[in-house]
PALOPA-365243 format. One record per atom (N, C-alpha, C, O, CB): residue number from 1; residue in three letters; atom name; x, y, z. Coordinates in nm, 3 decimals, always signed. Glycine has a CB too. Layout:
% residues N
   num   residuo   atomo         x         y         z
   NUM       ala      CA         X         Y         Z
...
% end
This chain:
% residues 119
   num   residuo   atomo         x         y         z
     1       unk       N    -9.072    +9.161    +2.636
     1       unk      CA    -9.010    +9.114    +2.751
     1       unk       C    -9.046    +9.158    +2.921
     1       unk       O    -9.000    +9.269    +2.949
     1       unk      CB    -8.879    +9.149    +2.718
     2       unk       N    -9.132    +9.078    +3.055
     2       unk      CA    -9.153    +9.144    +3.108
     2       unk       C    -8.990    +9.181    +3.256
     2       unk       O    -8.896    +9.118    +3.303
     2       unk      CB    -9.299    +9.093    +3.125
     3       unk       N    -9.059    +9.334    +3.273
     3       unk      CA    -8.940    +9.340    +3.331
     3       unk       C    -9.046    +9.349    +3.467
     3       unk       O    -9.160    +9.302    +3.470
     3       unk      CB    -8.816    +9.470    +3.280
     4       unk       N    -8.990    +9.409    +3.558
     4       unk      CA    -9.012    +9.407    +3.694
     4       unk       C    -8.905    +9.471    +3.799
     4       unk       O    -8.828    +9.392    +3.853
     4       unk      CB    -9.030    +9.273    +3.722
     5       unk       N    -8.898    +9.578    +3.822
     5       unk      CA    -8.796    +9.715    +3.868
     5       unk       C    -8.896    +9.746    +3.997
     5       unk       O    -8.998    +9.705    +4.052
     5       unk      CB    -8.780    +9.880    +3.726
     6       unk       N    -8.774    +9.868    +4.009
     6       unk      CA    -8.855    +9.862    +4.155
     6       unk       C    -8.787    +9.789    +4.300
     6       unk       O    -8.738    +9.851    +4.395
     6       unk      CB    -8.994    +9.771    +4.123
     7       unk       N    -8.798    +9.680    +4.288
     7       unk      CA    -8.748    +9.632    +4.418
     7       unk       C    -8.651    +9.520    +4.422
     7       unk       O    -8.599    +9.502    +4.312
     7       unk      CB    -8.856    +9.592    +4.494
     8       unk       N    -8.611    +9.441    +4.514
     8       unk      CA    -8.523    +9.413    +4.605
     8       unk       C    -8.507    +9.279    +4.544
     8       unk       O    -8.616    +9.253    +4.492
     8       unk      CB    -8.563    +9.430    +4.755
     9       unk       N    -8.388    +9.137    +4.517
     9       unk      CA    -8.417    +9.016    +4.413
     9       unk       C    -8.434    +8.891    +4.648
     9       unk       O    -8.389    +8.926    +4.757
     9       unk      CB    -8.181    +8.964    +4.218
    10       unk       N    -8.506    +8.780    +4.615
    10       unk      CA    -8.480    +8.752    +4.723
    10       unk       C    -8.482    +8.636    +4.723
    10       unk       O    -8.594    +8.601    +4.686
    10       unk      CB    -8.538    +8.801    +4.802
    11       unk       N    -8.422    +8.553    +4.744
    11       unk      CA    -8.386    +8.423    +4.719
    11       unk       C    -8.438    +8.353    +4.876
    11       unk       O    -8.388    +8.378    +4.986
    11       unk      CB    -8.208    +8.412    +4.674
    12       unk       N    -8.558    +8.257    +4.846
    12       unk      CA    -8.657    +8.173    +4.954
    12       unk       C    -8.527    +8.012    +5.020
    12       unk       O    -8.520    +7.905    +4.960
    12       unk      CB    -8.854    +8.092    +4.824
    13       unk       N    -8.444    +8.048    +5.149
    13       unk      CA    -8.370    +7.899    +5.123
    13       unk       C    -8.398    +7.773    +5.130
    13       unk       O    -8.519    +7.784    +5.150
    13       unk      CB    -8.288    +7.882    +5.183
    14       unk       N    -8.381    +7.673    +5.129
    14       unk      CA    -8.446    +7.548    +5.125
    14       unk       C    -8.508    +7.561    +5.053
    14       unk       O    -8.507    +7.666    +4.989
    14       unk      CB    -8.502    +7.495    +5.213
    15       unk       N    -8.597    +7.457    +5.025
    15       unk      CA    -8.706    +7.390    +4.934
    15       unk       C    -8.832    +7.434    +4.989
    15       unk       O    -8.835    +7.469    +5.107
    15       unk      CB    -8.701    +7.227    +4.930
    16       unk       N    -8.947    +7.435    +4.910
    16       unk      CA    -9.084    +7.520    +4.919
    16       unk       C    -9.142    +7.403    +4.805
    16       unk       O    -9.107    +7.355    +4.697
    16       unk      CB    -9.082    +7.724    +4.863
    17       unk       N    -9.260    +7.389    +4.912
    17       unk      CA    -9.335    +7.346    +4.831
    17       unk       C    -9.463    +7.364    +4.720
    17       unk       O    -9.576    +7.409    +4.736
    17       unk      CB    -9.345    +7.300    +4.887
    18       unk       N    -9.387    +7.305    +4.591
    18       unk      CA    -9.445    +7.427    +4.418
    18       unk       C    -9.562    +7.378    +4.394
    18       unk       O    -9.600    +7.367    +4.278
    18       unk      CB    -9.349    +7.413    +4.234
    19       unk       N    -9.680    +7.320    +4.557
    19       unk      CA    -9.810    +7.318    +4.489
    19       unk       C    -9.837    +7.481    +4.528
    19       unk       O    -9.903    +7.547    +4.448
    19       unk      CB    -9.934    +7.189    +4.553
    20       unk       N    -9.787    +7.541    +4.646
    20       unk      CA    -9.833    +7.655    +4.620
    20       unk       C    -9.857    +7.754    +4.531
    20       unk       O    -9.797    +7.754    +4.424
    20       unk      CB    -9.803    +7.686    +4.664
    21       unk       N    -9.935    +7.838    +4.557
    21       unk      CA    -9.933    +7.948    +4.481
    21       unk       C   -10.019    +8.103    +4.496
    21       unk       O   -10.064    +8.121    +4.609
    21       unk      CB    -9.963    +7.889    +4.372
    22       unk       N   -10.031    +8.151    +4.452
    22       unk      CA   -10.076    +8.280    +4.539
    22       unk       C   -10.071    +8.316    +4.731
    22       unk       O    -9.991    +8.357    +4.815
    22       unk      CB   -10.230    +8.279    +4.498
    23       unk       N   -10.199    +8.274    +4.723
    23       unk      CA   -10.207    +8.305    +4.920
    23       unk       C    -9.992    +8.214    +4.921
    23       unk       O    -9.875    +8.255    +4.920
    23       unk      CB   -10.432    +8.125    +5.065
    24       unk       N   -10.055    +8.103    +4.923
    24       unk      CA    -9.964    +8.042    +5.009
    24       unk       C    -9.803    +8.062    +4.985
    24       unk       O    -9.732    +8.009    +5.071
    24       unk      CB    -9.999    +7.903    +5.001
    25       unk       N    -9.744    +8.124    +4.892
    25       unk      CA    -9.639    +8.144    +4.867
    25       unk       C    -9.684    +8.300    +4.963
    25       unk       O    -9.643    +8.335    +5.073
    25       unk      CB    -9.588    +8.124    +4.701
    26       unk       N    -9.741    +8.341    +4.910
    26       unk      CA    -9.709    +8.531    +4.995
    26       unk       C    -9.819    +8.498    +5.163
    26       unk       O    -9.882    +8.589    +5.217
    26       unk      CB    -9.834    +8.741    +4.837
    27       unk       N    -9.816    +8.358    +5.213
    27       unk      CA    -9.834    +8.372    +5.334
    27       unk       C    -9.650    +8.329    +5.385
    27       unk       O    -9.581    +8.407    +5.451
    27       unk      CB    -9.979    +8.268    +5.386
    28       unk       N    -9.612    +8.220    +5.345
    28       unk      CA    -9.474    +8.255    +5.362
    28       unk       C    -9.348    +8.395    +5.348
    28       unk       O    -9.254    +8.428    +5.420
    28       unk      CB    -9.446    +8.175    +5.293
    29       unk       N    -9.387    +8.434    +5.257
    29       unk      CA    -9.309    +8.550    +5.297
    29       unk       C    -9.325    +8.668    +5.450
    29       unk       O    -9.245    +8.746    +5.503
    29       unk      CB    -9.332    +8.625    +5.172
    30       unk       N    -9.441    +8.638    +5.474
    30       unk      CA    -9.528    +8.699    +5.565
    30       unk       C    -9.480    +8.651    +5.664
    30       unk       O    -9.408    +8.727    +5.729
    30       unk      CB    -9.664    +8.684    +5.555
    31       unk       N    -9.499    +8.514    +5.715
    31       unk      CA    -9.528    +8.426    +5.830
    31       unk       C    -9.387    +8.388    +5.859
    31       unk       O    -9.363    +8.407    +5.979
    31       unk      CB    -9.630    +8.297    +5.801
    32       unk       N    -9.256    +8.329    +5.775
    32       unk      CA    -9.156    +8.319    +5.771
    32       unk       C    -9.017    +8.417    +5.765
    32       unk       O    -8.912    +8.425    +5.827
    32       unk      CB    -9.177    +8.260    +5.707
    33       unk       N    -9.072    +8.476    +5.668
    33       unk      CA    -8.922    +8.559    +5.660
    33       unk       C    -8.940    +8.727    +5.654
    33       unk       O    -8.854    +8.800    +5.604
    33       unk      CB    -8.833    +8.510    +5.502
    34       unk       N    -9.115    +8.796    +5.736
    34       unk      CA    -9.184    +8.891    +5.838
    34       unk       C    -9.114    +8.963    +5.734
    34       unk       O    -9.001    +9.007    +5.758
    34       unk      CB    -9.161    +8.906    +6.020
    35       unk       N    -9.180    +8.984    +5.594
    35       unk      CA    -9.140    +9.045    +5.476
    35       unk       C    -9.270    +9.136    +5.446
    35       unk       O    -9.354    +9.141    +5.536
    35       unk      CB    -9.098    +8.933    +5.357
    36       unk       N    -9.292    +9.203    +5.334
    36       unk      CA    -9.410    +9.219    +5.289
    36       unk       C    -9.429    +9.196    +5.161
    36       unk       O    -9.384    +9.269    +5.073
    36       unk      CB    -9.449    +9.324    +5.315
    37       unk       N    -9.536    +9.035    +5.129
    37       unk      CA    -9.524    +9.052    +4.951
    37       unk       C    -9.583    +9.115    +4.836
    37       unk       O    -9.611    +9.070    +4.725
    37       unk      CB    -9.541    +8.957    +4.902
    38       unk       N    -9.598    +9.238    +4.890
    38       unk      CA    -9.652    +9.388    +4.849
    38       unk       C    -9.532    +9.483    +4.813
    38       unk       O    -9.495    +9.572    +4.736
    38       unk      CB    -9.741    +9.462    +4.980
    39       unk       N    -9.497    +9.410    +4.916
    39       unk      CA    -9.312    +9.550    +4.892
    39       unk       C    -9.257    +9.584    +4.740
    39       unk       O    -9.184    +9.683    +4.736
    39       unk      CB    -9.117    +9.454    +4.970
    40       unk       N    -9.289    +9.494    +4.568
    40       unk      CA    -9.274    +9.554    +4.515
    40       unk       C    -9.098    +9.439    +4.516
    40       unk       O    -9.001    +9.449    +4.440
    40       unk      CB    -9.326    +9.706    +4.557
    41       unk       N    -9.115    +9.365    +4.603
    41       unk      CA    -8.954    +9.269    +4.584
    41       unk       C    -8.979    +9.154    +4.516
    41       unk       O    -9.097    +9.119    +4.516
    41       unk      CB    -8.875    +9.210    +4.731
    42       unk       N    -8.856    +9.047    +4.424
    42       unk      CA    -8.948    +8.910    +4.440
    42       unk       C    -8.822    +8.809    +4.488
    42       unk       O    -8.699    +8.803    +4.494
    42       unk      CB    -9.039    +8.851    +4.270
    43       unk       N    -8.930    +8.745    +4.513
    43       unk      CA    -8.966    +8.638    +4.591
    43       unk       C    -8.902    +8.477    +4.472
    43       unk       O    -8.982    +8.427    +4.393
    43       unk      CB    -9.167    +8.661    +4.625
    44       unk       N    -8.776    +8.431    +4.482
    44       unk      CA    -8.812    +8.289    +4.423
    44       unk       C    -8.766    +8.200    +4.558
    44       unk       O    -8.710    +8.209    +4.668
    44       unk      CB    -8.714    +8.244    +4.261
    45       unk       N    -8.832    +8.105    +4.467
    45       unk      CA    -8.868    +7.977    +4.554
    45       unk       C    -8.809    +7.860    +4.485
    45       unk       O    -8.785    +7.852    +4.365
    45       unk      CB    -9.031    +7.953    +4.573
    46       unk       N    -8.783    +7.744    +4.603
    46       unk      CA    -8.745    +7.652    +4.471
    46       unk       C    -8.730    +7.492    +4.551
    46       unk       O    -8.685    +7.451    +4.657
    46       unk      CB    -8.567    +7.714    +4.380
    47       unk       N    -8.798    +7.431    +4.429
    47       unk      CA    -8.857    +7.279    +4.477
    47       unk       C    -8.752    +7.200    +4.584
    47       unk       O    -8.662    +7.277    +4.617
    47       unk      CB    -8.875    +7.167    +4.326
    48       unk       N    -8.739    +7.051    +4.653
    48       unk      CA    -8.713    +7.019    +4.683
    48       unk       C    -8.553    +6.940    +4.534
    48       unk       O    -8.433    +6.919    +4.549
    48       unk      CB    -8.824    +6.994    +4.763
    49       unk       N    -8.614    +6.928    +4.455
    49       unk      CA    -8.466    +6.882    +4.378
    49       unk       C    -8.415    +6.956    +4.278
    49       unk       O    -8.335    +6.928    +4.188
    49       unk      CB    -8.470    +6.752    +4.311
    50       unk       N    -8.501    +7.109    +4.321
    50       unk      CA    -8.385    +7.184    +4.257
    50       unk       C    -8.381    +7.237    +4.107
    50       unk       O    -8.301    +7.304    +4.041
    50       unk      CB    -8.275    +7.098    +4.269
    51       unk       N    -8.522    +7.167    +4.081
    51       unk      CA    -8.555    +7.154    +3.920
    51       unk       C    -8.691    +7.253    +3.888
    51       unk       O    -8.741    +7.316    +3.795
    51       unk      CB    -8.596    +6.972    +3.875
    52       unk       N    -8.706    +7.230    +3.993
    52       unk      CA    -8.840    +7.399    +3.915
    52       unk       C    -8.811    +7.517    +4.060
    52       unk       O    -8.756    +7.527    +4.170
    52       unk      CB    -9.130    +7.331    +3.913
    53       unk       N    -8.891    +7.584    +3.967
    53       unk      CA    -8.869    +7.745    +4.041
    53       unk       C    -8.979    +7.829    +4.049
    53       unk       O    -9.024    +7.851    +3.937
    53       unk      CB    -8.768    +7.841    +3.965
    54       unk       N    -9.042    +7.886    +4.142
    54       unk      CA    -9.151    +8.032    +4.100
    54       unk       C    -9.121    +8.161    +4.191
    54       unk       O    -9.079    +8.169    +4.307
    54       unk      CB    -9.340    +7.995    +4.135
    55       unk       N    -9.154    +8.248    +4.105
    55       unk      CA    -9.159    +8.359    +4.151
    55       unk       C    -9.268    +8.462    +4.186
    55       unk       O    -9.340    +8.503    +4.096
    55       unk      CB    -9.099    +8.394    +4.091
    56       unk       N    -9.286    +8.509    +4.319
    56       unk      CA    -9.373    +8.603    +4.351
    56       unk       C    -9.377    +8.740    +4.356
    56       unk       O    -9.314    +8.784    +4.451
    56       unk      CB    -9.397    +8.580    +4.434
    57       unk       N    -9.426    +8.817    +4.292
    57       unk      CA    -9.445    +8.971    +4.286
    57       unk       C    -9.500    +9.051    +4.262
    57       unk       O    -9.513    +9.050    +4.139
    57       unk      CB    -9.407    +9.016    +4.255
    58       unk       N    -9.563    +9.155    +4.315
    58       unk      CA    -9.707    +9.253    +4.280
    58       unk       C    -9.642    +9.281    +4.214
    58       unk       O    -9.526    +9.242    +4.207
    58       unk      CB    -9.792    +9.361    +4.355
    59       unk       N    -9.704    +9.368    +4.135
    59       unk      CA    -9.689    +9.571    +4.109
    59       unk       C    -9.841    +9.603    +4.085
    59       unk       O    -9.936    +9.529    +4.111
    59       unk      CB    -9.576    +9.644    +3.925
    60       unk       N    -9.844    +9.737    +4.028
    60       unk      CA    -9.936    +9.796    +4.053
    60       unk       C   -10.075    +9.757    +4.062
    60       unk       O   -10.160    +9.821    +4.124
    60       unk      CB    -9.922    +9.867    +3.992
    61       unk       N   -10.105    +9.604    +3.972
    61       unk      CA   -10.228    +9.615    +3.910
    61       unk       C   -10.258    +9.471    +3.980
    61       unk       O   -10.361    +9.407    +3.963
    61       unk      CB   -10.233    +9.637    +3.733
    62       unk       N   -10.128    +9.425    +4.078
    62       unk      CA   -10.212    +9.266    +4.079
    62       unk       C   -10.063    +9.185    +4.139
    62       unk       O    -9.951    +9.232    +4.156
    62       unk      CB   -10.286    +9.191    +3.869
    63       unk       N   -10.099    +9.090    +4.154
    63       unk      CA   -10.006    +8.958    +4.174
    63       unk       C    -9.936    +8.891    +4.089
    63       unk       O   -10.006    +8.790    +4.081
    63       unk      CB   -10.065    +8.865    +4.214
    64       unk       N    -9.822    +8.867    +3.998
    64       unk      CA    -9.744    +8.708    +3.947
    64       unk       C    -9.675    +8.604    +4.045
    64       unk       O    -9.617    +8.596    +4.154
    64       unk      CB    -9.616    +8.738    +3.847
    65       unk       N    -9.708    +8.547    +3.960
    65       unk      CA    -9.607    +8.395    +3.994
    65       unk       C    -9.581    +8.355    +3.905
    65       unk       O    -9.653    +8.321    +3.811
    65       unk      CB    -9.650    +8.272    +4.063
    66       unk       N    -9.430    +8.351    +3.922
    66       unk      CA    -9.376    +8.281    +3.753
    66       unk       C    -9.349    +8.165    +3.754
    66       unk       O    -9.328    +8.146    +3.873
    66       unk      CB    -9.246    +8.331    +3.681
    67       unk       N    -9.329    +8.048    +3.690
    67       unk      CA    -9.299    +7.912    +3.715
    67       unk       C    -9.138    +7.873    +3.589
    67       unk       O    -9.104    +7.918    +3.480
    67       unk      CB    -9.474    +7.810    +3.677
    68       unk       N    -9.101    +7.803    +3.652
    68       unk      CA    -8.993    +7.795    +3.563
    68       unk       C    -8.923    +7.599    +3.613
    68       unk       O    -8.868    +7.545    +3.709
    68       unk      CB    -8.864    +7.964    +3.606
    69       unk       N    -8.965    +7.566    +3.502
    69       unk      CA    -8.912    +7.378    +3.498
    69       unk       C    -8.815    +7.350    +3.388
    69       unk       O    -8.830    +7.350    +3.266
    69       unk      CB    -9.054    +7.256    +3.457
    70       unk       N    -8.661    +7.313    +3.499
    70       unk      CA    -8.572    +7.277    +3.400
    70       unk       C    -8.599    +7.149    +3.332
    70       unk       O    -8.657    +7.061    +3.397
    70       unk      CB    -8.448    +7.276    +3.452
    71       unk       N    -8.570    +7.131    +3.231
    71       unk      CA    -8.558    +6.947    +3.183
    71       unk       C    -8.409    +6.883    +3.224
    71       unk       O    -8.422    +6.767    +3.263
    71       unk      CB    -8.571    +6.920    +2.978
    72       unk       N    -8.291    +6.923    +3.223
    72       unk      CA    -8.200    +6.855    +3.299
    72       unk       C    -8.181    +7.010    +3.377
    72       unk       O    -8.222    +7.126    +3.370
    72       unk      CB    -8.059    +6.765    +3.209
    73       unk       N    -8.076    +6.913    +3.463
    73       unk      CA    -8.003    +6.942    +3.575
    73       unk       C    -8.068    +7.029    +3.688
    73       unk       O    -8.191    +7.026    +3.691
    73       unk      CB    -7.890    +7.003    +3.529
    74       unk       N    -8.019    +7.088    +3.760
    74       unk      CA    -8.027    +7.164    +3.877
    74       unk       C    -8.006    +7.329    +3.878
    74       unk       O    -7.933    +7.404    +3.814
    74       unk      CB    -7.931    +7.103    +3.960
    75       unk       N    -8.092    +7.345    +3.967
    75       unk      CA    -7.991    +7.511    +3.990
    75       unk       C    -7.934    +7.517    +4.081
    75       unk       O    -7.937    +7.400    +4.117
    75       unk      CB    -8.053    +7.648    +4.005
    76       unk       N    -7.875    +7.572    +4.158
    76       unk      CA    -7.747    +7.601    +4.219
    76       unk       C    -7.828    +7.711    +4.366
    76       unk       O    -7.800    +7.824    +4.405
    76       unk      CB    -7.616    +7.695    +4.079
    77       unk       N    -7.917    +7.625    +4.405
    77       unk      CA    -8.000    +7.664    +4.489
    77       unk       C    -7.910    +7.691    +4.669
    77       unk       O    -7.829    +7.605    +4.702
    77       unk      CB    -8.124    +7.542    +4.474
    78       unk       N    -7.932    +7.790    +4.750
    78       unk      CA    -7.874    +7.770    +4.928
    78       unk       C    -7.942    +7.712    +4.975
    78       unk       O    -8.064    +7.726    +4.967
    78       unk      CB    -7.860    +7.877    +5.032
    79       unk       N    -7.864    +7.600    +5.060
    79       unk      CA    -7.907    +7.565    +5.177
    79       unk       C    -7.960    +7.630    +5.255
    79       unk       O    -7.941    +7.752    +5.253
    79       unk      CB    -7.842    +7.527    +5.229
    80       unk       N    -8.041    +7.574    +5.347
    80       unk      CA    -8.068    +7.676    +5.460
    80       unk       C    -8.018    +7.600    +5.609
    80       unk       O    -8.076    +7.517    +5.679
    80       unk      CB    -8.250    +7.719    +5.462
    81       unk       N    -7.886    +7.664    +5.623
    81       unk      CA    -7.816    +7.657    +5.692
    81       unk       C    -7.809    +7.786    +5.782
    81       unk       O    -7.793    +7.899    +5.737
    81       unk      CB    -7.725    +7.617    +5.629
    82       unk       N    -7.833    +7.735    +5.998
    82       unk      CA    -7.881    +7.832    +6.050
    82       unk       C    -8.041    +7.922    +6.023
    82       unk       O    -8.136    +7.892    +5.951
    82       unk      CB    -7.780    +7.894    +6.029
    83       unk       N    -8.021    +8.022    +6.098
    83       unk      CA    -8.112    +8.076    +6.072
    83       unk       C    -8.149    +8.241    +5.983
    83       unk       O    -8.179    +8.359    +6.001
    83       unk      CB    -8.141    +8.060    +6.182
    84       unk       N    -8.117    +8.136    +5.879
    84       unk      CA    -8.105    +8.253    +5.722
    84       unk       C    -8.211    +8.157    +5.668
    84       unk       O    -8.220    +8.040    +5.632
    84       unk      CB    -7.917    +8.271    +5.598
    85       unk       N    -8.289    +8.268    +5.681
    85       unk      CA    -8.444    +8.197    +5.555
    85       unk       C    -8.460    +8.274    +5.395
    85       unk       O    -8.540    +8.249    +5.304
    85       unk      CB    -8.646    +8.249    +5.646
    86       unk       N    -8.369    +8.359    +5.402
    86       unk      CA    -8.348    +8.387    +5.275
    86       unk       C    -8.204    +8.464    +5.216
    86       unk       O    -8.113    +8.392    +5.257
    86       unk      CB    -8.460    +8.462    +5.249
    87       unk       N    -8.160    +8.549    +5.157
    87       unk      CA    -8.044    +8.574    +5.036
    87       unk       C    -8.057    +8.657    +5.001
    87       unk       O    -8.133    +8.644    +4.905
    87       unk      CB    -8.024    +8.511    +4.929
    88       unk       N    -8.018    +8.803    +5.021
    88       unk      CA    -8.027    +8.895    +4.866
    88       unk       C    -7.941    +8.889    +4.740
    88       unk       O    -7.825    +8.928    +4.757
    88       unk      CB    -8.006    +9.034    +4.892
    89       unk       N    -7.980    +8.841    +4.594
    89       unk      CA    -7.931    +8.846    +4.505
    89       unk       C    -7.904    +9.047    +4.484
    89       unk       O    -7.934    +9.146    +4.550
    89       unk      CB    -8.021    +8.748    +4.408
    90       unk       N    -7.832    +9.018    +4.352
    90       unk      CA    -7.873    +9.143    +4.274
    90       unk       C    -7.909    +9.067    +4.127
    90       unk       O    -7.925    +8.945    +4.126
    90       unk      CB    -7.736    +9.274    +4.265
    91       unk       N    -7.920    +9.147    +4.001
    91       unk      CA    -7.974    +9.171    +3.908
    91       unk       C    -7.865    +9.024    +3.848
    91       unk       O    -7.897    +8.923    +3.786
    91       unk      CB    -7.977    +9.343    +3.856
    92       unk       N    -7.745    +9.067    +3.892
    92       unk      CA    -7.608    +8.957    +3.750
    92       unk       C    -7.599    +8.859    +3.812
    92       unk       O    -7.557    +8.776    +3.730
    92       unk      CB    -7.414    +9.004    +3.707
    93       unk       N    -7.614    +8.797    +3.932
    93       unk      CA    -7.668    +8.710    +4.004
    93       unk       C    -7.740    +8.624    +3.979
    93       unk       O    -7.721    +8.509    +3.942
    93       unk      CB    -7.708    +8.745    +4.068
    94       unk       N    -7.852    +8.698    +4.007
    94       unk      CA    -7.988    +8.633    +3.969
    94       unk       C    -7.937    +8.562    +3.789
    94       unk       O    -7.936    +8.440    +3.768
    94       unk      CB    -8.145    +8.788    +3.970
    95       unk       N    -7.904    +8.649    +3.695
    95       unk      CA    -7.927    +8.560    +3.542
    95       unk       C    -7.768    +8.488    +3.549
    95       unk       O    -7.744    +8.412    +3.455
    95       unk      CB    -7.958    +8.690    +3.359
    96       unk       N    -7.666    +8.505    +3.644
    96       unk      CA    -7.581    +8.400    +3.650
    96       unk       C    -7.650    +8.246    +3.687
    96       unk       O    -7.605    +8.148    +3.628
    96       unk      CB    -7.477    +8.445    +3.751
    97       unk       N    -7.775    +8.224    +3.800
    97       unk      CA    -7.816    +8.182    +3.847
    97       unk       C    -7.910    +8.067    +3.797
    97       unk       O    -7.905    +7.944    +3.804
    97       unk      CB    -7.832    +8.259    +3.896
    98       unk       N    -8.006    +8.164    +3.740
    98       unk      CA    -8.103    +8.098    +3.559
    98       unk       C    -7.990    +8.110    +3.474
    98       unk       O    -8.032    +8.173    +3.377
    98       unk      CB    -8.264    +8.223    +3.465
    99       unk       N    -7.843    +8.077    +3.452
    99       unk      CA    -7.808    +8.035    +3.356
    99       unk       C    -7.691    +7.936    +3.344
    99       unk       O    -7.609    +7.905    +3.258
    99       unk      CB    -7.800    +8.127    +3.298
   100       unk       N    -7.732    +7.888    +3.518
   100       unk      CA    -7.676    +7.756    +3.476
   100       unk       C    -7.562    +7.804    +3.576
   100       unk       O    -7.502    +7.710    +3.629
   100       unk      CB    -7.640    +7.716    +3.294
   101       unk       N    -7.524    +7.919    +3.609
   101       unk      CA    -7.395    +7.931    +3.754
   101       unk       C    -7.361    +7.912    +3.852
   101       unk       O    -7.462    +7.961    +3.903
   101       unk      CB    -7.364    +7.993    +3.800
   102       unk       N    -7.296    +7.878    +3.949
   102       unk      CA    -7.293    +7.846    +4.126
   102       unk       C    -7.230    +7.988    +4.141
   102       unk       O    -7.113    +8.027    +4.138
   102       unk      CB    -7.177    +7.686    +4.203
   103       unk       N    -7.330    +8.040    +4.156
   103       unk      CA    -7.297    +8.192    +4.182
   103       unk       C    -7.185    +8.220    +4.315
   103       unk       O    -7.107    +8.315    +4.308
   103       unk      CB    -7.452    +8.272    +4.217
   104       unk       N    -7.185    +8.137    +4.426
   104       unk      CA    -7.118    +8.126    +4.520
   104       unk       C    -6.978    +8.048    +4.513
   104       unk       O    -6.907    +8.030    +4.612
   104       unk      CB    -7.198    +8.083    +4.600
   105       unk       N    -6.946    +8.003    +4.380
   105       unk      CA    -6.793    +8.037    +4.403
   105       unk       C    -6.780    +8.116    +4.306
   105       unk       O    -6.706    +8.070    +4.219
   105       unk      CB    -6.684    +7.925    +4.401
   106       unk       N    -6.835    +8.246    +4.278
   106       unk      CA    -6.826    +8.369    +4.182
   106       unk       C    -6.776    +8.432    +4.270
   106       unk       O    -6.750    +8.347    +4.356
   106       unk      CB    -6.946    +8.439    +4.113
   107       unk       N    -6.741    +8.539    +4.309
   107       unk      CA    -6.675    +8.614    +4.376
   107       unk       C    -6.646    +8.781    +4.283
   107       unk       O    -6.564    +8.810    +4.196
   107       unk      CB    -6.547    +8.519    +4.411
   108       unk       N    -6.792    +8.891    +4.373
   108       unk      CA    -6.787    +9.023    +4.223
   108       unk       C    -6.631    +9.104    +4.300
   108       unk       O    -6.627    +9.129    +4.421
   108       unk      CB    -6.999    +9.192    +4.213
   109       unk       N    -6.529    +9.130    +4.216
   109       unk      CA    -6.464    +9.225    +4.254
   109       unk       C    -6.498    +9.377    +4.391
   109       unk       O    -6.599    +9.413    +4.452
   109       unk      CB    -6.450    +9.255    +4.125
   110       unk       N    -6.431    +9.399    +4.389
   110       unk      CA    -6.502    +9.523    +4.523
   110       unk       C    -6.485    +9.624    +4.417
   110       unk       O    -6.605    +9.647    +4.400
   110       unk      CB    -6.396    +9.569    +4.711
   111       unk       N    -6.432    +9.691    +4.344
   111       unk      CA    -6.469    +9.803    +4.260
   111       unk       C    -6.543    +9.797    +4.137
   111       unk       O    -6.516    +9.860    +4.035
   111       unk      CB    -6.367    +9.860    +4.229
   112       unk       N    -6.659    +9.699    +4.157
   112       unk      CA    -6.698    +9.648    +4.003
   112       unk       C    -6.859    +9.757    +4.066
   112       unk       O    -6.928    +9.802    +3.975
   112       unk      CB    -6.712    +9.401    +3.955
   113       unk       N    -6.873    +9.767    +4.112
   113       unk      CA    -7.064    +9.823    +4.168
   113       unk       C    -7.064    +9.948    +4.285
   113       unk       O    -6.951    +9.979    +4.323
   113       unk      CB    -7.170    +9.655    +4.276
   114       unk       N    -7.165   +10.016    +4.341
   114       unk      CA    -7.121   +10.087    +4.426
   114       unk       C    -7.293   +10.071    +4.470
   114       unk       O    -7.393   +10.111    +4.410
   114       unk      CB    -7.029   +10.233    +4.384
   115       unk       N    -7.280   +10.008    +4.580
   115       unk      CA    -7.412    +9.982    +4.680
   115       unk       C    -7.443   +10.124    +4.598
   115       unk       O    -7.390   +10.230    +4.566
   115       unk      CB    -7.400    +9.972    +4.894
   116       unk       N    -7.642   +10.004    +4.581
   116       unk      CA    -7.736   +10.145    +4.640
   116       unk       C    -7.799   +10.187    +4.746
   116       unk       O    -7.818   +10.130    +4.853
   116       unk      CB    -7.828   +10.165    +4.588
   117       unk       N    -7.856   +10.375    +4.678
   117       unk      CA    -7.896   +10.434    +4.835
   117       unk       C    -8.038   +10.363    +4.890
   117       unk       O    -8.113   +10.315    +4.806
   117       unk      CB    -7.926   +10.623    +4.830
   118       unk       N    -8.066   +10.359    +5.006
   118       unk      CA    -8.143   +10.301    +5.043
   118       unk       C    -8.238   +10.460    +5.065
   118       unk       O    -8.180   +10.557    +5.114
   118       unk      CB    -8.092   +10.193    +5.156
   119       unk       N    -8.342   +10.468    +5.035
   119       unk      CA    -8.441   +10.548    +5.124
   119       unk       C    -8.506   +10.536    +5.232
   119       unk       O    -8.578   +10.628    +5.272
   119       unk      CB    -8.518   +10.572    +5.078
% end
């Protein structure tokens, strides 16, 4: 199993052209989000139909672009509202999204998790 640890998880809101690959997705992260694509954070992109997803992540040896296509159904992807360009997710939220749940309708209990300390 692939694991990518050490980074945060960001969903890029709104649709992304799925013809983009390594450099195109890294350019979106740099220019539109104002982030460093080499930060070890995971950046998730989705197409207009919300049935295809790509993930951009750097590790110590290079860059990964992972792709997923749904045969049926769609992802419950955040829409582009206002100035928001990305939404940060926790691992639990990402797992729910990837398994077909609408994360916006689920509310975590306040006692469930302590916020991690950042350096």
